[in-house]
C-alpha positions in Angstrom: 27.6 80.1 -22.0 28.5 81.5 -18.6 32.0 80.1 -18.9 32.5 81.6 -22.3 31.1 85.0 -21.1 33.5 84.9 -18.2 36.6 84.2 -20.4 35.8 86.2 -23.5 36.0 90.0 -23.1 34.7 90.8 -26.6 31.2 92.4 -26.2 30.5 93.6 -29.8 31.3 92.8 -33.4 34.8 93.7 -34.6 33.7 96.5 -37.0 32.7 100.2 -36.9 29.5 101.1 -35.2 27.6 103.1 -37.9 24.2 103.5 -36.2 22.9 103.5 -32.6 19.4 104.1 -31.3 19.3 104.4 -27.5 15.5 104.3 -27.4 15.1 100.9 -29.1 18.6 99.7 -27.9 19.7 98.8 -31.4 23.0 99.2 -33.2 24.4 98.5 -36.6 28.1 97.6 -37.3 29.9 97.7 -40.6 32.5 95.0 -41.1 35.1 94.8 -43.9 35.5 91.2 -45.0 39.2 91.8 -45.6 39.8 93.2 -42.1 37.6 90.8 -40.1 38.0 87.7 -42.3 37.4 84.9 -39.7 34.3 86.7 -38.2 32.7 87.3 -41.6 33.4 83.7 -42.7 31.6 82.5 -39.6 28.6 84.8 -40.4 28.5 83.0 -43.8 28.4 79.6 -42.1 25.6 80.8 -39.8 23.6 81.8 -42.9 24.2 78.4 -44.5 22.2 76.8 -41.6 19.1 78.6 -42.6 19.4 78.9 -46.4 19.8 75.7 -48.4 20.6 77.5 -51.6 23.3 79.7 -50.0 26.7 79.2 -51.5 29.7 79.5 -49.2 32.3 82.0 -50.1 35.7 81.5 -48.3 36.9 84.7 -50.0 35.0 87.4 -48.0 37.5 90.1 -48.9 35.4 91.8 -51.5 32.3 92.1 -49.2 31.0 94.5 -46.6 28.9 92.9 -43.8 26.3 94.8 -41.8 25.5 93.3 -38.4 22.3 94.3 -36.5 22.5 94.1 -32.7 20.4 94.7 -29.6 22.5 95.9 -26.7 22.1 95.8 -22.9 24.4 95.9 -19.9 26.0 92.6 -20.9 26.9 93.6 -24.4 25.6 93.3 -28.0 23.5 90.5 -29.2 23.3 89.8 -33.0 19.8 89.4 -34.4 20.5 89.8 -38.2 23.0 90.7 -40.9 23.4 91.1 -44.6 26.4 91.5 -46.9 27.1 93.3 -50.2 30.0 93.7 -52.6 32.2 96.7 -52.1 
C-alpha cells in the first residue's frame, strides 16, 4: 500500500464534492457514471463482494454514484456509497 500511495497522486474520488463537514471529517462526492465509467464499474464490483444477489451492470452511464468518505492529511478514504438512476 505504501508503494501505491507513493506512485498514485489521486487522493479523492473523481467526482464533484457536494458535501463536507469539517467537524466530523466527512465528505460526499457525486460521480456521473458516464464521466467516470471505470471508477463506477469498480464500485459495482466492490458491492458484488458483499451482496450475493447484486447484478453487475457494465453500463453505468445512466447512474449517479454517491461516495461517502472520511478525510485526513493523507487524503480521502471511502467508507460507503450508493447509486441511483439519473
